[in-house]
C-alpha positions as CSV (number, residue, x, y, z in Angstrom):
1,M,-6.7,7.2,-8.9
2,L,-5.6,7.4,-5.2
3,S,-4.6,10.9,-4.1
4,Y,-3.3,12.1,-0.8
5,N,-2.0,15.4,0.5
6,S,1.3,15.5,2.3
7,S,-0.5,16.2,5.5
8,D,-2.8,13.2,5.2
9,F,-2.4,10.2,7.5
10,V,-3.1,7.0,5.7
11,D,-5.1,4.1,7.0
12,I,-2.8,1.3,5.8
13,P,-5.5,-1.5,5.6
14,I,-7.8,0.7,3.6
15,F,-4.9,1.9,1.4
16,I,-3.8,-1.7,0.6
17,K,-7.4,-2.6,-0.3
18,Q,-7.8,0.4,-2.5
19,L,-4.5,-0.3,-4.3
20,R,-5.5,-3.9,-4.9
21,K,-9.0,-3.0,-6.2
22,N,-7.6,-0.3,-8.5
23,K,-5.4,-2.9,-10.2
24,N,-8.4,-5.4,-10.3
25,L,-6.4,-8.0,-8.3
26,S,-7.9,-10.6,-6.1
27,Q,-6.4,-11.0,-2.6
28,E,-4.9,-14.4,-3.7
29,R,-3.3,-12.9,-6.9
30,L,-1.8,-9.9,-5.1
31,G,-0.5,-12.3,-2.4
32,R,1.2,-14.5,-5.0
33,K,2.8,-11.4,-6.6
34,V,4.3,-10.2,-3.3
35,G,5.1,-13.6,-1.8
36,V,2.3,-14.1,0.8
37,T,-1.0,-15.9,0.8
38,G,-4.4,-14.4,0.0
39,K,-5.4,-14.9,3.6
40,T,-2.4,-12.7,4.6
41,I,-3.5,-10.0,2.3
42,S,-7.0,-10.2,3.8
43,A,-5.5,-9.8,7.3
44,Y,-3.6,-6.7,6.1
45,E,-6.8,-5.2,4.7
46,T,-8.8,-5.8,7.9
47,G,-6.0,-4.5,10.1
48,N,-5.5,-7.8,11.9
49,I,-1.8,-7.7,11.0
50,C,0.5,-5.1,9.6
51,P,2.7,-6.0,6.6
52,S,6.4,-5.8,7.0
53,I,8.0,-2.8,5.3
54,D,9.4,-4.9,2.5
55,V,6.0,-6.5,1.8
56,F,4.3,-3.1,1.9
57,F,6.8,-1.7,-0.6
58,K,6.2,-4.8,-2.8
59,I,2.5,-4.1,-2.7
60,I,3.1,-0.5,-3.7
61,F,5.4,-1.6,-6.6
62,V,3.0,-4.3,-7.9
63,C,0.2,-1.8,-7.9
64,D,2.2,0.8,-9.8
65,Y,1.9,3.4,-7.0
66,A,4.6,6.2,-6.7
67,L,5.4,6.8,-3.0
68,D,6.6,10.1,-1.7
69,I,8.1,9.9,1.8
70,K,8.7,13.2,3.6
71,E,11.1,14.9,1.1
72,N,9.2,14.4,-2.2
73,I,11.7,11.7,-3.3
74,Y,9.5,10.8,-6.2
75,K,7.6,13.6,-7.9
76,T,4.6,12.2,-9.8
77,P,0.9,13.0,-9.9
78,K,0.3,10.0,-7.6
79,K,1.9,10.8,-4.3
80,L,1.6,9.5,-0.7
81,T,3.2,10.6,2.5
82,I,3.2,8.1,5.3
83,P,4.4,9.3,8.7
84,L,7.0,6.8,9.7
85,S,5.8,7.0,13.3
86,K,2.9,4.8,12.2
87,W,5.4,1.9,11.7
């Protein structure tokens, strides 16, 4: 289970890779589920490119991760705060 404190800054490439591996998805399969190629997922995971915000949220949704942005919008045991300045 991924767990972050509200003060944590998240390394997006590592976070995407952890989400994918926790769901036992290949890069190709995750890519198909979110509408990009496996090579694009690989590029996200290596930090060569950054996913658009809509693709990022699709990845989070496909991987069943609850996202908490700033004001604790979703209160679940699995939380993540991403400083929007990173985007």
